[in-house]
N, C-alpha and C positions, 0 to 999 in steps of 0.2 A: 503492496499498500500507499509504502515512504518512497518507492522508485518512480510506484506512480505520480505522488503528490509533484518532486524534484521533477517529473523528463518536459514537464512546459515551460520551465522556468529554464530549463540546459536550451530544448529547441528554439527557446525563442530568443535568444541569443544571445544568436550567429554570427556573424559580420559579411559570411557571402554567403554563394549556395553552394562549394565546397566542402566550408566551413555544415554546413545545416545539413548537406546529405552527409555527410560522413556521421554526426550527430544524430538523426535521422536511423538510420539504417542500426548504429549502435545500440542504441535506448532500447529500443523498438525488439532486437534480439535477447537484450538482456530482461526486457519485461516481461517479454512471454517465455524466455528461454530455453528461447529454439535455438536449434544449431546452425543454422544460417540465415540471414536476410539481403538482401537484395530489390532495394530503390532504381527506380530507371525515368528523370528527367532529362524527359525532350533526348536528348544523343547521349547525355552523360551517365553512366554507372555507378554507382555506392557500391561495394560488397561488404558485409561484415560476418566470421563466421567462415567453416571450411568448405565443403568440396556440399553442391548443391544434392541431398539424398532424396531418395524419391520414395516415394507415399506423400499423405495431406499435406497442403499447404497455402494459406494464406495469401490470396491475391485478394489487391485490389485499386480498382480501378481510381484516385483522389479524382483525378478530371485531366478532361481532353483537349480542352484549353487555356490559355492561350498555349502554350508550352502539355504536353503529356505529362504525367507524373503521374506511374505505375509504386507499387509495392508487393512486394514476394517473401514471406517469411517459410521461411518451410516446415515442415512433423508439428504444425500446431497449429486449433483449431482455438477458436474464439467464439462466445456472445457475438449475437449480432451487433448489440449496446456499443461495445467494447472494437468491436473490427472498427465501426463508426464514430466514435470517438479519437481512434488514433489517427482515420482519415483526416477529423478533422483539424486533427491537431495539423498534422502534417502539408495539410493545406496552409492554415495560419503560416510556419513555419516556414515552410517557402515560398511564400505571396512579398515576408519582412526580409529576404533575403533577396528575393531583387528588387526590392521599394530598396534596400538600400545599396545596391549596386547603382540604379535609376539615381540616385539620389549621392553619390560617388562620381557616375560620368559627370550627372550635371553640372558637380563642385569644377569638375574637369575644365569643363570649358569655359566655365565663369575663368575661371585662374586663368587660359588662357587669354580671355578678353580682354583682361588687363593686364598681362601683359603682353601685350599689344596694341 
């Protein structure tokens, strides 16, 4: 339960998409005590754990637009409510990381204009 309460704070603290991706796969894998997890954001893939085992897997299609976000956690089965909560949290973490990236790009453009 403590890990479940700490996970949003960890995930929403990511400053980049790469950091968010790593935190998500490691956090979900740890939370569900799964042997492996794979997160795909657009064309980027983040993996935690060993080889992908066969058998039961949790597949979450978090969103399709503007960038596809999918999570696969191997050898676990969870309640639909928990799966939905995890999906929502991942969506928020990815949105926040993308917003941080847009802000950095905007600041970079502004600074470039000031120099010129």
